[in-house]
N, C-alpha and C positions, 0 to 999 in steps of 0.2 A: 435553563438548567441542563436540558439534555445535551445542549450544545457543549457545555462543559464537560460532561460526563464522555461524550464521543471524543473529544479532545485528548481526555486523559486515559480512559481504560482500555482503548483498541491500540495503544502504543506500547510496546515493549520499552524496557528502560533506556536501552540504547537510542531508540527512535524518538523517545520523548526527550532525551538530551540534545539530539541532533536538530529537533523541531524548535526548542527553546533557543539553541544557539542561532539558528537561522533568522529566527524573530529578533533576536537580539541584535544582530549585525545589520539588519535592515530597518530597525526602528529609528526614530527621531532621537536626538541627544536628549537626555534627561532633564527634569526640570532644574534650573540653575540653583545652586547653593544658596544663592542670596535671598530665594524666597523665604520669607516670614512663615514659618511652620506654625500650625496649631492643630488641635484635636477636632476632627468633624464627625467622628463617631465613636461610641464605645461598646464594644460586643462581649458580654460576658466577662467585663474587666479589662479586654484587651482593647488597645486602641488603634485608630485608623487616622492618619494625620492628612492635612491637606496636600502635602507634596506628594504623598502615595496617590491620592486621588486625582491630582493634575496629571501624574505620569499614567495612571490607569485611564483616565480621558483621552489621552494621546494615543493609547494602544487601541482603543475602542474606535476612536475617529478613522484610524488607518482601514478598518474593516467595514465600518458603517458610517453613513451620512445622517446624522441625527441632529435635532435641535438641541440648543444649548441644554435646556432642561432634562430632556430625554438622555443626552449624553451623559449628564452628571449622574442621574439616577442608575443609568446601566452600569457605569463605571463603579458606582458606590455598591450595587448589587454584587458584582464579580468581587470587590475587595471583602465585602461582608463573608460571601461564601468561601472565600480562601481561607479567611480567618477562622470561620467555624471549621473548615476541614484541619487546619492546622492546630487548633485545640483539640480536635479529635484524636489526630495522629500523637499529640502529646500525651492524651489520656490513655491511648493504646500502648504506649511506650515505644514508639518506633523511632529508632536513632539511626542516622547513617553516618557511619565512622568515616574517618578522614581518608584511609585508604580505599574505601569503596567510591568516595567522592573522586579522589585521584585517579581512579581507574576510569571512572566515566568521563573526566576531562580529558583524558589521554585517548580514549575512544573517540570522542569528538574531534580531536586533532587528527587522529588517523583517517577517519571517514572523510574528512575535508582536506586531507594531505596538508594540514596547517604545521608549520614549524613553531617552536616555543615563541619565536621573534614575532611571526606573523599573527598568531593568536593574540598575544599581548597587544599589538598594534590595533587589532580588531576592535578589543575591548576599549582601548583608549580613546579611539575615534568616536566611540559612542558614549562617552562619559562614565564609562563604567572602569572598575578596578578588579582585580583577581578576587579580592575579598567580597566584594559585593555580589560578582558572579557566583562564587562559591556558595554564598549564603542562599541565594534565589535558587540555583541548582538543587541545593540540599533539600529545599522545600519541595520543589518539583518532584523528586525522588519519593519523598516521604508520602507524597499525596498519592502516587502511583501504587506504592507499597499498601497504603493503608485501604486504599479501593480494592486491590486484589485480596487483602486478607479479609475485609469486611463484607465483601459483596461478590466479587467473581467466584470465591471459592464456595460460596453458599447457592450458587446457580446450579440447579439440577433440571435437566430436560428429558422428558420421557420420549420414547420412540414414536408415540401417536403425535405429540406436539410438533416433533420434527417433521414428521409426514403431512401433518396439517399445513404447517408453514410452508413447505415445499409445494404444496398444492395451491394454496392461495397465492402463491408469487412465482407460478411456474414460468411467467415470462423472463424472470431473471436468469433462468437456467436453461435457455436455448442453446443448443449445440449449433455448430457451424455446419455449413453443406460439408458433405464426405464424398471423397471419391475412392473406389477401388481401382487400382491401375496395375498393370504389369509394365516393367521397364527393361530396356535394353540400353546399358548406359557405357560409354566410352570415356574414360579419364581424359582430361585436357593434357596436352603434351606440346614440347617444343616442336615435335615433328607433326606439324599439323596435316603434312599431306599423308601420312601414314593413318592418322585418325580418319581423315575423310575417306580413304579408301576402304577402311573397316565398315564404315557407315554405307558405302555405296554397295559393298558386297551384300550387307544385310538387307538393305532396301530390295536388292535384286532378288533376294532368296524369298522375302516377303512376297514380292509381285508374282512370284512362281508359285505361291501358294504353300510354303513351308509354315509350319506352325509357329506362332510367335514364341510359344513356351520353349519350343525346341530350339530356337535361335537364341533366345535368351540364356539357355543352359550353356550353349557352345560358345557364344560370343561375348556376353555381357561382362563388363568390369564392375558391375555395381552390386548392390545387395540382392538377395533372395535367389540368387542364380538356380540354386538346386530346386526351387520351387517356381521354376519358369518365369523369374522375374516378378511374381506376384507379391506386391508389397502389402495387400490387405486394404482395408478401409483406412484412409488418412483425411483429416480434416483441413480445410483451405490453409489455416495457419500452420499447418504441419508440413506443407509442400513448398518447394521454391514457388515464388509468385509467378514466374513464366512457365512453369510446368502446370500450376493450378489454372492458369489463363488458358493454355492449350487444352487440358482435360474438360474444362467448362465447355468449349466448342465441339467436343466429339460426341458423337452417339454410340450407344452401346455396340460393344465390339469392334469399333472404329480404331484404326492406327493412324498415329499421326506422322508427319515428317519430321526431320531432325529439328530437335530442340535445344539450343545452344545456351549454356549457362556458364557461370564463372568456373564451375567445377568440371564441365566437360560437355559432351553432346549426348541426348538421350532421344530414343524413339519410344513412344508410350502407346499403350492400347488401355482404352477405356473398357473395364469389366463390368462396372456398376456403379450407379450414382446415388446417392442419399440426400434428398432435401433436408433442410435444417429441421430439427425437431428437439423437444426437451430431452436433456440429458437425464438417464436413469438416476433415481435417488441414490442407488449405491454408489454411483460415481461422483455425485455432489454433495454427498451426506456431510463431509467435513466442512465445506464452505457454508451450506445450510444451517449446520450447528453452530458455526462460529457468528454467524449474522444474527441468529436468533438469542444467542447468548448475550451480543451486545445489546439487543433490545431489552431482555430480561434485567440486564446488569443497569441499564439506564432507568429502567422503571423503579429498580430497587433503590438507585443512588437518588433519584428525584423524590421518592417517597421520603427516604431518609433525610435529604436536605430540607424539604418542606417541614418535616415534624422538628426537625433541630433548630430551625429558623423560628418556628412557631413558639417553642418553649425557650428560646434564648433571650436574655435581656439586651435589647440592642437600643442605645439611646443616640438618636441623630441630632448633630449639634450645628445645624446651618439652617 
């Protein structure tokens, strides 16, 4: 049940559409139309057919290797849950109009750079047509809207809950190692000799004891020149990899030799280094809140589904 809510609740409508389509074009061909259909389950008057069950089994088999009995049970559980969701969305009066559906399909095409022709070929190659795809997609969007309306909107988190979750999961919010560096930067140029001459001049001045900050103000073509080239603290992933690698090897106050990157040549000075440590709650509060909201949403959904299933009239016919 939790897996289902994780699939549905945490994706925006566009992402839900994209994921469904990617699953669609990678799935095996649907069950042959020649299959003799029959009813295998009735849920509050709604029916689940053998062909639907076979198709669901194929989908489960792609993700999990199960015995035949467990595979059928898992697939049937999914179909029952989907039907209960559909019935709940019906009761809530949630309707997806054709214009909204058209827009969703156009978004799928846009995100995947599909022309109308490529889109239709992809459907046909997997045994689907536009009518069946639209019907399935309509239900996917209705599920997402039902969950947002019935559960997400009712999740309320206090500051103490957010802080408690942050403290209990502090390892998730570790920051990266950070460096405070000063930089003297020369832009890459077709006149390489001129750039190298500038670098040599600065290195010579540094060798004579001229302050790094002064040379940065006079010669640097990079950022923070008015501040002596001081970039402040930057985490590893915010720095060019080559620069970060050089900074890692420097001692406090030490100055590097020329560091060549695609953008140009840098001379850097390590001012201070910070080891990795947890990011303050203030900086990660949004991600903490989103993660905890997903958990609370899943709990609400699981409880609703368990109660809905417990009180539903379900007749299994095989």
